[in-house]
LUMLUMDREN-2810 file (N, C-alpha, C; in Angstrom, 1 decimal):
<atoms>
<atom><aa>M</aa><ch>A</ch><at>N</at><xx>-15.9</xx><yy>-91.8</yy><zz>79.6</zz></atom>
<atom><aa>M</aa><ch>A</ch><at>CA</at><xx>-15.9</xx><yy>-93.2</yy><zz>80.0</zz></atom>
<atom><aa>M</aa><ch>A</ch><at>C</at><xx>-15.9</xx><yy>-93.2</yy><zz>81.6</zz></atom>
<atom><aa>K</aa><ch>A</ch><at>N</at><xx>-16.7</xx><yy>-94.1</yy><zz>82.1</zz></atom>
<atom><aa>K</aa><ch>A</ch><at>CA</at><xx>-16.7</xx><yy>-94.2</yy><zz>83.6</zz></atom>
<atom><aa>K</aa><ch>A</ch><at>C</at><xx>-15.6</xx><yy>-95.0</yy><zz>84.1</zz></atom>
<atom><aa>Q</aa><ch>A</ch><at>N</at><xx>-14.9</xx><yy>-94.5</yy><zz>85.1</zz></atom>
<atom><aa>Q</aa><ch>A</ch><at>CA</at><xx>-13.8</xx><yy>-95.2</yy><zz>85.7</zz></atom>
<atom><aa>Q</aa><ch>A</ch><at>C</at><xx>-13.9</xx><yy>-95.2</yy><zz>87.3</zz></atom>
<atom><aa>A</aa><ch>A</ch><at>N</at><xx>-13.5</xx><yy>-96.3</yy><zz>87.9</zz></atom>
<atom><aa>A</aa><ch>A</ch><at>CA</at><xx>-13.7</xx><yy>-96.4</yy><zz>89.4</zz></atom>
<atom><aa>A</aa><ch>A</ch><at>C</at><xx>-12.6</xx><yy>-95.7</yy><zz>90.1</zz></atom>
<atom><aa>I</aa><ch>A</ch><at>N</at><xx>-12.9</xx><yy>-95.1</yy><zz>91.3</zz></atom>
<atom><aa>I</aa><ch>A</ch><at>CA</at><xx>-12.0</xx><yy>-94.4</yy><zz>92.1</zz></atom>
<atom><aa>I</aa><ch>A</ch><at>C</at><xx>-11.2</xx><yy>-95.6</yy><zz>92.9</zz></atom>
<atom><aa>T</aa><ch>A</ch><at>N</at><xx>-9.9</xx><yy>-95.5</yy><zz>92.8</zz></atom>
<atom><aa>T</aa><ch>A</ch><at>CA</at><xx>-9.1</xx><yy>-96.6</yy><zz>93.5</zz></atom>
<atom><aa>T</aa><ch>A</ch><at>C</at><xx>-8.3</xx><yy>-96.0</yy><zz>94.7</zz></atom>
<atom><aa>A</aa><ch>A</ch><at>N</at><xx>-8.0</xx><yy>-94.7</yy><zz>94.7</zz></atom>
<atom><aa>A</aa><ch>A</ch><at>CA</at><xx>-7.3</xx><yy>-94.1</yy><zz>95.8</zz></atom>
<atom><aa>A</aa><ch>A</ch><at>C</at><xx>-7.4</xx><yy>-92.6</yy><zz>95.7</zz></atom>
<atom><aa>Y</aa><ch>A</ch><at>N</at><xx>-6.8</xx><yy>-91.9</yy><zz>96.7</zz></atom>
<atom><aa>Y</aa><ch>A</ch><at>CA</at><xx>-6.8</xx><yy>-90.5</yy><zz>96.7</zz></atom>
<atom><aa>Y</aa><ch>A</ch><at>C</at><xx>-5.4</xx><yy>-89.9</yy><zz>97.1</zz></atom>
<atom><aa>H</aa><ch>A</ch><at>N</at><xx>-5.1</xx><yy>-88.7</yy><zz>96.7</zz></atom>
<atom><aa>H</aa><ch>A</ch><at>CA</at><xx>-4.0</xx><yy>-88.0</yy><zz>97.2</zz></atom>
<atom><aa>H</aa><ch>A</ch><at>C</at><xx>-4.3</xx><yy>-86.5</yy><zz>97.2</zz></atom>
<atom><aa>K</aa><ch>A</ch><at>N</at><xx>-3.5</xx><yy>-85.7</yy><zz>97.8</zz></atom>
<atom><aa>K</aa><ch>A</ch><at>CA</at><xx>-3.7</xx><yy>-84.3</yy><zz>97.8</zz></atom>
<atom><aa>K</aa><ch>A</ch><at>C</at><xx>-2.7</xx><yy>-83.6</yy><zz>96.8</zz></atom>
<atom><aa>D</aa><ch>A</ch><at>N</at><xx>-3.1</xx><yy>-82.6</yy><zz>96.1</zz></atom>
<atom><aa>D</aa><ch>A</ch><at>CA</at><xx>-2.2</xx><yy>-81.9</yy><zz>95.2</zz></atom>
<atom><aa>D</aa><ch>A</ch><at>C</at><xx>-1.4</xx><yy>-80.8</yy><zz>95.9</zz></atom>
<atom><aa>D</aa><ch>A</ch><at>N</at><xx>-0.7</xx><yy>-80.0</yy><zz>95.2</zz></atom>
<atom><aa>D</aa><ch>A</ch><at>CA</at><xx>0.2</xx><yy>-79.0</yy><zz>95.8</zz></atom>
<atom><aa>D</aa><ch>A</ch><at>C</at><xx>-0.6</xx><yy>-77.9</yy><zz>96.6</zz></atom>
<atom><aa>Q</aa><ch>A</ch><at>N</at><xx>-1.9</xx><yy>-77.8</yy><zz>96.2</zz></atom>
<atom><aa>Q</aa><ch>A</ch><at>CA</at><xx>-2.8</xx><yy>-76.8</yy><zz>96.9</zz></atom>
<atom><aa>Q</aa><ch>A</ch><at>C</at><xx>-3.6</xx><yy>-77.5</yy><zz>98.0</zz></atom>
<atom><aa>Y</aa><ch>A</ch><at>N</at><xx>-3.3</xx><yy>-78.7</yy><zz>98.3</zz></atom>
<atom><aa>Y</aa><ch>A</ch><at>CA</at><xx>-4.0</xx><yy>-79.5</yy><zz>99.3</zz></atom>
<atom><aa>Y</aa><ch>A</ch><at>C</at><xx>-5.5</xx><yy>-79.8</yy><zz>99.0</zz></atom>
<atom><aa>D</aa><ch>A</ch><at>N</at><xx>-5.8</xx><yy>-79.8</yy><zz>97.7</zz></atom>
<atom><aa>D</aa><ch>A</ch><at>CA</at><xx>-7.1</xx><yy>-80.3</yy><zz>97.2</zz></atom>
<atom><aa>D</aa><ch>A</ch><at>C</at><xx>-7.0</xx><yy>-81.8</yy><zz>97.0</zz></atom>
<atom><aa>W</aa><ch>A</ch><at>N</at><xx>-8.1</xx><yy>-82.5</yy><zz>97.3</zz></atom>
<atom><aa>W</aa><ch>A</ch><at>CA</at><xx>-8.2</xx><yy>-83.9</yy><zz>97.1</zz></atom>
<atom><aa>W</aa><ch>A</ch><at>C</at><xx>-8.3</xx><yy>-84.3</yy><zz>95.6</zz></atom>
<atom><aa>V</aa><ch>A</ch><at>N</at><xx>-7.6</xx><yy>-85.3</yy><zz>95.2</zz></atom>
<atom><aa>V</aa><ch>A</ch><at>CA</at><xx>-7.5</xx><yy>-85.8</yy><zz>93.8</zz></atom>
<atom><aa>V</aa><ch>A</ch><at>C</at><xx>-7.8</xx><yy>-87.3</yy><zz>93.9</zz></atom>
<atom><aa>A</aa><ch>A</ch><at>N</at><xx>-8.8</xx><yy>-87.7</yy><zz>93.1</zz></atom>
<atom><aa>A</aa><ch>A</ch><at>CA</at><xx>-9.1</xx><yy>-89.1</yy><zz>93.0</zz></atom>
<atom><aa>A</aa><ch>A</ch><at>C</at><xx>-8.2</xx><yy>-89.8</yy><zz>92.0</zz></atom>
<atom><aa>E</aa><ch>A</ch><at>N</at><xx>-7.7</xx><yy>-91.0</yy><zz>92.3</zz></atom>
<atom><aa>E</aa><ch>A</ch><at>CA</at><xx>-6.9</xx><yy>-91.8</yy><zz>91.4</zz></atom>
<atom><aa>E</aa><ch>A</ch><at>C</at><xx>-7.8</xx><yy>-92.8</yy><zz>90.8</zz></atom>
<atom><aa>L</aa><ch>A</ch><at>N</at><xx>-8.0</xx><yy>-92.8</yy><zz>89.5</zz></atom>
<atom><aa>L</aa><ch>A</ch><at>CA</at><xx>-8.9</xx><yy>-93.7</yy><zz>88.8</zz></atom>
<atom><aa>L</aa><ch>A</ch><at>C</at><xx>-8.3</xx><yy>-95.0</yy><zz>88.3</zz></atom>
<atom><aa>A</aa><ch>A</ch><at>N</at><xx>-9.1</xx><yy>-96.0</yy><zz>88.1</zz></atom>
<atom><aa>A</aa><ch>A</ch><at>CA</at><xx>-8.6</xx><yy>-97.3</yy><zz>87.7</zz></atom>
<atom><aa>A</aa><ch>A</ch><at>C</at><xx>-7.9</xx><yy>-97.3</yy><zz>86.4</zz></atom>
<atom><aa>C</aa><ch>A</ch><at>N</at><xx>-8.2</xx><yy>-96.3</yy><zz>85.6</zz></atom>
<atom><aa>C</aa><ch>A</ch><at>CA</at><xx>-7.5</xx><yy>-96.1</yy><zz>84.2</zz></atom>
<atom><aa>C</aa><ch>A</ch><at>C</at><xx>-6.1</xx><yy>-95.5</yy><zz>84.3</zz></atom>
<atom><aa>G</aa><ch>A</ch><at>N</at><xx>-5.8</xx><yy>-95.0</yy><zz>85.5</zz></atom>
<atom><aa>G</aa><ch>A</ch><at>CA</at><xx>-4.5</xx><yy>-94.3</yy><zz>85.7</zz></atom>
<atom><aa>G</aa><ch>A</ch><at>C</at><xx>-4.5</xx><yy>-92.8</yy><zz>85.6</zz></atom>
<atom><aa>H</aa><ch>A</ch><at>N</at><xx>-5.7</xx><yy>-92.3</yy><zz>85.4</zz></atom>
<atom><aa>H</aa><ch>A</ch><at>CA</at><xx>-5.9</xx><yy>-90.8</yy><zz>85.3</zz></atom>
<atom><aa>H</aa><ch>A</ch><at>C</at><xx>-6.2</xx><yy>-90.3</yy><zz>86.7</zz></atom>
<atom><aa>F</aa><ch>A</ch><at>N</at><xx>-6.0</xx><yy>-89.0</yy><zz>86.9</zz></atom>
<atom><aa>F</aa><ch>A</ch><at>CA</at><xx>-6.3</xx><yy>-88.3</yy><zz>88.2</zz></atom>
<atom><aa>F</aa><ch>A</ch><at>C</at><xx>-7.5</xx><yy>-87.3</yy><zz>87.9</zz></atom>
<atom><aa>Q</aa><ch>A</ch><at>N</at><xx>-8.3</xx><yy>-87.1</yy><zz>88.9</zz></atom>
<atom><aa>Q</aa><ch>A</ch><at>CA</at><xx>-9.4</xx><yy>-86.1</yy><zz>88.8</zz></atom>
<atom><aa>Q</aa><ch>A</ch><at>C</at><xx>-9.6</xx><yy>-85.5</yy><zz>90.1</zz></atom>
<atom><aa>H</aa><ch>A</ch><at>N</at><xx>-9.7</xx><yy>-84.1</yy><zz>90.1</zz></atom>
<atom><aa>H</aa><ch>A</ch><at>CA</at><xx>-10.0</xx><yy>-83.4</yy><zz>91.4</zz></atom>
<atom><aa>H</aa><ch>A</ch><at>C</at><xx>-11.4</xx><yy>-83.7</yy><zz>91.8</zz></atom>
<atom><aa>V</aa><ch>A</ch><at>N</at><xx>-11.5</xx><yy>-83.9</yy><zz>93.2</zz></atom>
<atom><aa>V</aa><ch>A</ch><at>CA</at><xx>-12.8</xx><yy>-84.1</yy><zz>93.8</zz></atom>
<atom><aa>V</aa><ch>A</ch><at>C</at><xx>-13.0</xx><yy>-83.1</yy><zz>94.9</zz></atom>
<atom><aa>R</aa><ch>A</ch><at>N</at><xx>-13.2</xx><yy>-81.8</yy><zz>94.5</zz></atom>
<atom><aa>R</aa><ch>A</ch><at>CA</at><xx>-13.3</xx><yy>-80.8</yy><zz>95.5</zz></atom>
<atom><aa>R</aa><ch>A</ch><at>C</at><xx>-14.7</xx><yy>-80.6</yy><zz>95.9</zz></atom>
<atom><aa>N</aa><ch>A</ch><at>N</at><xx>-14.9</xx><yy>-80.1</yy><zz>97.2</zz></atom>
<atom><aa>N</aa><ch>A</ch><at>CA</at><xx>-16.2</xx><yy>-79.7</yy><zz>97.7</zz></atom>
<atom><aa>N</aa><ch>A</ch><at>C</at><xx>-16.2</xx><yy>-78.2</yy><zz>97.7</zz></atom>
<atom><aa>K</aa><ch>A</ch><at>N</at><xx>-16.8</xx><yy>-77.6</yy><zz>96.7</zz></atom>
<atom><aa>K</aa><ch>A</ch><at>CA</at><xx>-16.9</xx><yy>-76.2</yy><zz>96.5</zz></atom>
<atom><aa>K</aa><ch>A</ch><at>C</at><xx>-18.4</xx><yy>-75.8</yy><zz>96.3</zz></atom>
<atom><aa>P</aa><ch>A</ch><at>N</at><xx>-19.2</xx><yy>-75.9</yy><zz>97.3</zz></atom>
<atom><aa>P</aa><ch>A</ch><at>CA</at><xx>-20.6</xx><yy>-75.5</yy><zz>97.1</zz></atom>
<atom><aa>P</aa><ch>A</ch><at>C</at><xx>-20.7</xx><yy>-74.0</yy><zz>96.7</zz></atom>
<atom><aa>P</aa><ch>A</ch><at>N</at><xx>-21.7</xx><yy>-73.6</yy><zz>96.0</zz></atom>
<atom><aa>P</aa><ch>A</ch><at>CA</at><xx>-22.8</xx><yy>-74.3</yy><zz>95.5</zz></atom>
<atom><aa>P</aa><ch>A</ch><at>C</at><xx>-22.6</xx><yy>-75.0</yy><zz>94.1</zz></atom>
<atom><aa>W</aa><ch>A</ch><at>N</at><xx>-21.4</xx><yy>-74.8</yy><zz>93.5</zz></atom>
<atom><aa>W</aa><ch>A</ch><at>CA</at><xx>-21.2</xx><yy>-75.3</yy><zz>92.2</zz></atom>
<atom><aa>W</aa><ch>A</ch><at>C</at><xx>-20.9</xx><yy>-76.8</yy><zz>92.2</zz></atom>
<atom><aa>V</aa><ch>A</ch><at>N</at><xx>-20.1</xx><yy>-77.3</yy><zz>93.2</zz></atom>
<atom><aa>V</aa><ch>A</ch><at>CA</at><xx>-19.8</xx><yy>-78.7</yy><zz>93.3</zz></atom>
<atom><aa>V</aa><ch>A</ch><at>C</at><xx>-20.0</xx><yy>-79.1</yy><zz>94.8</zz></atom>
<atom><aa>N</aa><ch>A</ch><at>N</at><xx>-20.9</xx><yy>-80.0</yy><zz>95.0</zz></atom>
<atom><aa>N</aa><ch>A</ch><at>CA</at><xx>-21.3</xx><yy>-80.4</yy><zz>96.3</zz></atom>
<atom><aa>N</aa><ch>A</ch><at>C</at><xx>-20.8</xx><yy>-81.8</yy><zz>96.6</zz></atom>
<atom><aa>R</aa><ch>A</ch><at>N</at><xx>-19.6</xx><yy>-82.0</yy><zz>97.2</zz></atom>
<atom><aa>R</aa><ch>A</ch><at>CA</at><xx>-19.1</xx><yy>-83.3</yy><zz>97.5</zz></atom>
<atom><aa>R</aa><ch>A</ch><at>C</at><xx>-18.6</xx><yy>-83.3</yy><zz>99.0</zz></atom>
<atom><aa>P</aa><ch>A</ch><at>N</at><xx>-19.5</xx><yy>-83.2</yy><zz>99.9</zz></atom>
<atom><aa>P</aa><ch>A</ch><at>CA</at><xx>-19.1</xx><yy>-83.2</yy><zz>101.3</zz></atom>
<atom><aa>P</aa><ch>A</ch><at>C</at><xx>-18.4</xx><yy>-84.5</yy><zz>101.8</zz></atom>
<atom><aa>W</aa><ch>A</ch><at>N</at><xx>-18.6</xx><yy>-85.6</yy><zz>101.0</zz></atom>
<atom><aa>W</aa><ch>A</ch><at>CA</at><xx>-17.9</xx><yy>-86.8</yy><zz>101.4</zz></atom>
<atom><aa>W</aa><ch>A</ch><at>C</at><xx>-16.4</xx><yy>-86.7</yy><zz>101.3</zz></atom>
<atom><aa>V</aa><ch>A</ch><at>N</at><xx>-15.9</xx><yy>-85.8</yy><zz>100.5</zz></atom>
<atom><aa>V</aa><ch>A</ch><at>CA</at><xx>-14.4</xx><yy>-85.7</yy><zz>100.3</zz></atom>
<atom><aa>V</aa><ch>A</ch><at>C</at><xx>-13.7</xx><yy>-85.1</yy><zz>101.5</zz></atom>
<atom><aa>E</aa><ch>A</ch><at>N</at><xx>-14.5</xx><yy>-84.5</yy><zz>102.4</zz></atom>
<atom><aa>E</aa><ch>A</ch><at>CA</at><xx>-13.9</xx><yy>-83.8</yy><zz>103.6</zz></atom>
<atom><aa>E</aa><ch>A</ch><at>C</at><xx>-13.4</xx><yy>-84.8</yy><zz>104.7</zz></atom>
<atom><aa>T</aa><ch>A</ch><at>N</at><xx>-13.9</xx><yy>-86.0</yy><zz>104.7</zz></atom>
<atom><aa>T</aa><ch>A</ch><at>CA</at><xx>-13.5</xx><yy>-87.0</yy><zz>105.8</zz></atom>
<atom><aa>T</aa><ch>A</ch><at>C</at><xx>-12.9</xx><yy>-88.3</yy><zz>105.2</zz></atom>
<atom><aa>S</aa><ch>A</ch><at>N</at><xx>-12.1</xx><yy>-88.9</yy><zz>105.9</zz></atom>
<atom><aa>S</aa><ch>A</ch><at>CA</at><xx>-11.5</xx><yy>-90.2</yy><zz>105.4</zz></atom>
<atom><aa>S</aa><ch>A</ch><at>C</at><xx>-12.6</xx><yy>-91.2</yy><zz>105.3</zz></atom>
<atom><aa>T</aa><ch>A</ch><at>N</at><xx>-13.6</xx><yy>-91.2</yy><zz>106.2</zz></atom>
<atom><aa>T</aa><ch>A</ch><at>CA</at><xx>-14.7</xx><yy>-92.2</yy><zz>106.1</zz></atom>
<atom><aa>T</aa><ch>A</ch><at>C</at><xx>-15.5</xx><yy>-91.9</yy><zz>104.8</zz></atom>
<atom><aa>G</aa><ch>A</ch><at>N</at><xx>-15.8</xx><yy>-90.6</yy><zz>104.5</zz></atom>
<atom><aa>G</aa><ch>A</ch><at>CA</at><xx>-16.5</xx><yy>-90.3</yy><zz>103.3</zz></atom>
<atom><aa>G</aa><ch>A</ch><at>C</at><xx>-15.7</xx><yy>-90.7</yy><zz>102.1</zz></atom>
<atom><aa>R</aa><ch>A</ch><at>N</at><xx>-14.4</xx><yy>-90.4</yy><zz>102.0</zz></atom>
<atom><aa>R</aa><ch>A</ch><at>CA</at><xx>-13.6</xx><yy>-90.8</yy><zz>100.9</zz></atom>
<atom><aa>R</aa><ch>A</ch><at>C</at><xx>-13.6</xx><yy>-92.3</yy><zz>100.7</zz></atom>
<atom><aa>N</aa><ch>A</ch><at>N</at><xx>-13.5</xx><yy>-93.1</yy><zz>101.8</zz></atom>
<atom><aa>N</aa><ch>A</ch><at>CA</at><xx>-13.4</xx><yy>-94.5</yy><zz>101.7</zz></atom>
<atom><aa>N</aa><ch>A</ch><at>C</at><xx>-14.8</xx><yy>-95.1</yy><zz>101.2</zz></atom>
<atom><aa>T</aa><ch>A</ch><at>N</at><xx>-15.9</xx><yy>-94.5</yy><zz>101.6</zz></atom>
<atom><aa>T</aa><ch>A</ch><at>CA</at><xx>-17.2</xx><yy>-95.0</yy><zz>101.1</zz></atom>
<atom><aa>T</aa><ch>A</ch><at>C</at><xx>-17.3</xx><yy>-94.8</yy><zz>99.6</zz></atom>
<atom><aa>M</aa><ch>A</ch><at>N</at><xx>-16.5</xx><yy>-93.9</yy><zz>99.0</zz></atom>
<atom><aa>M</aa><ch>A</ch><at>CA</at><xx>-16.6</xx><yy>-93.7</yy><zz>97.5</zz></atom>
<atom><aa>M</aa><ch>A</ch><at>C</at><xx>-15.6</xx><yy>-94.4</yy><zz>96.7</zz></atom>
<atom><aa>L</aa><ch>A</ch><at>N</at><xx>-14.7</xx><yy>-95.2</yy><zz>97.4</zz></atom>
<atom><aa>L</aa><ch>A</ch><at>CA</at><xx>-13.8</xx><yy>-96.1</yy><zz>96.6</zz></atom>
<atom><aa>L</aa><ch>A</ch><at>C</at><xx>-14.6</xx><yy>-97.0</yy><zz>95.8</zz></atom>
<atom><aa>G</aa><ch>A</ch><at>N</at><xx>-14.3</xx><yy>-97.2</yy><zz>94.6</zz></atom>
<atom><aa>G</aa><ch>A</ch><at>CA</at><xx>-15.1</xx><yy>-98.0</yy><zz>93.6</zz></atom>
<atom><aa>G</aa><ch>A</ch><at>C</at><xx>-16.1</xx><yy>-97.3</yy><zz>92.9</zz></atom>
<atom><aa>Y</aa><ch>A</ch><at>N</at><xx>-16.5</xx><yy>-96.1</yy><zz>93.4</zz></atom>
<atom><aa>Y</aa><ch>A</ch><at>CA</at><xx>-17.5</xx><yy>-95.3</yy><zz>92.7</zz></atom>
<atom><aa>Y</aa><ch>A</ch><at>C</at><xx>-16.9</xx><yy>-94.8</yy><zz>91.3</zz></atom>
<atom><aa>K</aa><ch>A</ch><at>N</at><xx>-17.7</xx><yy>-94.8</yy><zz>90.3</zz></atom>
<atom><aa>K</aa><ch>A</ch><at>CA</at><xx>-17.2</xx><yy>-94.5</yy><zz>89.0</zz></atom>
<atom><aa>K</aa><ch>A</ch><at>C</at><xx>-17.5</xx><yy>-93.0</yy><zz>88.6</zz></atom>
<atom><aa>L</aa><ch>A</ch><at>N</at><xx>-16.4</xx><yy>-92.4</yy><zz>88.2</zz></atom>
<atom><aa>L</aa><ch>A</ch><at>CA</at><xx>-16.5</xx><yy>-91.0</yy><zz>87.7</zz></atom>
<atom><aa>L</aa><ch>A</ch><at>C</at><xx>-16.3</xx><yy>-91.0</yy><zz>86.2</zz></atom>
<atom><aa>N</aa><ch>A</ch><at>N</at><xx>-16.9</xx><yy>-90.0</yy><zz>85.6</zz></atom>
<atom><aa>N</aa><ch>A</ch><at>CA</at><xx>-16.7</xx><yy>-89.8</yy><zz>84.1</zz></atom>
<atom><aa>N</aa><ch>A</ch><at>C</at><xx>-15.3</xx><yy>-89.3</yy><zz>83.9</zz></atom>
<atom><aa>C</aa><ch>A</ch><at>N</at><xx>-14.5</xx><yy>-90.0</yy><zz>83.2</zz></atom>
<atom><aa>C</aa><ch>A</ch><at>CA</at><xx>-13.1</xx><yy>-89.7</yy><zz>82.9</zz></atom>
<atom><aa>C</aa><ch>A</ch><at>C</at><xx>-13.0</xx><yy>-89.1</yy><zz>81.5</zz></atom>
<atom><aa>K</aa><ch>A</ch><at>N</at><xx>-12.9</xx><yy>-87.8</yy><zz>81.4</zz></atom>
<atom><aa>K</aa><ch>A</ch><at>CA</at><xx>-12.8</xx><yy>-87.1</yy><zz>80.1</zz></atom>
<atom><aa>K</aa><ch>A</ch><at>C</at><xx>-11.4</xx><yy>-87.4</yy><zz>79.5</zz></atom>
<atom><aa>K</aa><ch>A</ch><at>N</at><xx>-10.4</xx><yy>-87.7</yy><zz>80.3</zz></atom>
<atom><aa>K</aa><ch>A</ch><at>CA</at><xx>-9.1</xx><yy>-88.0</yy><zz>79.7</zz></atom>
<atom><aa>K</aa><ch>A</ch><at>C</at><xx>-9.1</xx><yy>-89.3</yy><zz>79.0</zz></atom>
<atom><aa>C</aa><ch>A</ch><at>N</at><xx>-9.9</xx><yy>-90.3</yy><zz>79.4</zz></atom>
<atom><aa>C</aa><ch>A</ch><at>CA</at><xx>-10.1</xx><yy>-91.5</yy><zz>78.7</zz></atom>
<atom><aa>C</aa><ch>A</ch><at>C</at><xx>-10.8</xx><yy>-91.3</yy><zz>77.4</zz></atom>
<atom><aa>D</aa><ch>A</ch><at>N</at><xx>-11.8</xx><yy>-90.4</yy><zz>77.4</zz></atom>
<atom><aa>D</aa><ch>A</ch><at>CA</at><xx>-12.6</xx><yy>-90.1</yy><zz>76.2</zz></atom>
<atom><aa>D</aa><ch>A</ch><at>C</at><xx>-11.6</xx><yy>-89.5</yy><zz>75.1</zz></atom>
<atom><aa>K</aa><ch>A</ch><at>N</at><xx>-10.6</xx><yy>-88.8</yy><zz>75.6</zz></atom>
<atom><aa>K</aa><ch>A</ch><at>CA</at><xx>-9.6</xx><yy>-88.2</yy><zz>74.7</zz></atom>
<atom><aa>K</aa><ch>A</ch><at>C</at><xx>-8.4</xx><yy>-89.0</yy><zz>74.4</zz></atom>
<atom><aa>S</aa><ch>A</ch><at>N</at><xx>-8.4</xx><yy>-90.3</yy><zz>75.0</zz></atom>
<atom><aa>S</aa><ch>A</ch><at>CA</at><xx>-7.2</xx><yy>-91.2</yy><zz>74.8</zz></atom>
<atom><aa>S</aa><ch>A</ch><at>C</at><xx>-5.9</xx><yy>-90.6</yy><zz>75.3</zz></atom>
<atom><aa>E</aa><ch>A</ch><at>N</at><xx>-6.0</xx><yy>-89.8</yy><zz>76.4</zz></atom>
<atom><aa>E</aa><ch>A</ch><at>CA</at><xx>-4.8</xx><yy>-89.2</yy><zz>77.0</zz></atom>
<atom><aa>E</aa><ch>A</ch><at>C</at><xx>-4.0</xx><yy>-90.2</yy><zz>77.7</zz></atom>
<atom><aa>P</aa><ch>A</ch><at>N</at><xx>-2.6</xx><yy>-90.0</yy><zz>77.8</zz></atom>
<atom><aa>P</aa><ch>A</ch><at>CA</at><xx>-1.8</xx><yy>-90.9</yy><zz>78.6</zz></atom>
<atom><aa>P</aa><ch>A</ch><at>C</at><xx>-2.1</xx><yy>-90.9</yy><zz>80.1</zz></atom>
<atom><aa>K</aa><ch>A</ch><at>N</at><xx>-1.7</xx><yy>-91.9</yy><zz>80.8</zz></atom>
<atom><aa>K</aa><ch>A</ch><at>CA</at><xx>-1.9</xx><yy>-91.9</yy><zz>82.3</zz></atom>
<atom><aa>K</aa><ch>A</ch><at>C</at><xx>-1.2</xx><yy>-90.8</yy><zz>83.0</zz></atom>
<atom><aa>D</aa><ch>A</ch><at>N</at><xx>-1.8</xx><yy>-90.3</yy><zz>84.1</zz></atom>
<atom><aa>D</aa><ch>A</ch><at>CA</at><xx>-1.2</xx><yy>-89.3</yy><zz>84.9</zz></atom>
<atom><aa>D</aa><ch>A</ch><at>C</at><xx>-0.1</xx><yy>-89.9</yy><zz>85.8</zz></atom>
<atom><aa>S</aa><ch>A</ch><at>N</at><xx>0.8</xx><yy>-89.0</yy><zz>86.3</zz></atom>
<atom><aa>S</aa><ch>A</ch><at>CA</at><xx>1.8</xx><yy>-89.4</yy><zz>87.3</zz></atom>
<atom><aa>S</aa><ch>A</ch><at>C</at><xx>1.9</xx><yy>-88.2</yy><zz>88.3</zz></atom>
<atom><aa>R</aa><ch>A</ch><at>N</at><xx>2.4</xx><yy>-88.5</yy><zz>89.5</zz></atom>
<atom><aa>R</aa><ch>A</ch><at>CA</at><xx>2.6</xx><yy>-87.5</yy><zz>90.5</zz></atom>
<atom><aa>R</aa><ch>A</ch><at>C</at><xx>3.9</xx><yy>-86.9</yy><zz>90.4</zz></atom>
</atoms>
C-alpha cells in the first residue's frame, strides 16, 4: 500500500528513516548500485520528497504502527 512520507529521522546507525502517514517507518538509504537515492543525502533533497508515496509492506501485512 502506498503511503506518503511525512517526516524523517536517523536510526542508531545514523541511516535516514522515512516516517510514513500510516505511522510506519521505512529506511531510505542511498547505497548504489542497489539502491540509488541521492536525494536522501541533503535536507533540500529530503524536503522535496515529503509527500512522496512509498510502498509500505507493513501496511500490506496489517502490522502495528512503529515507535522510536
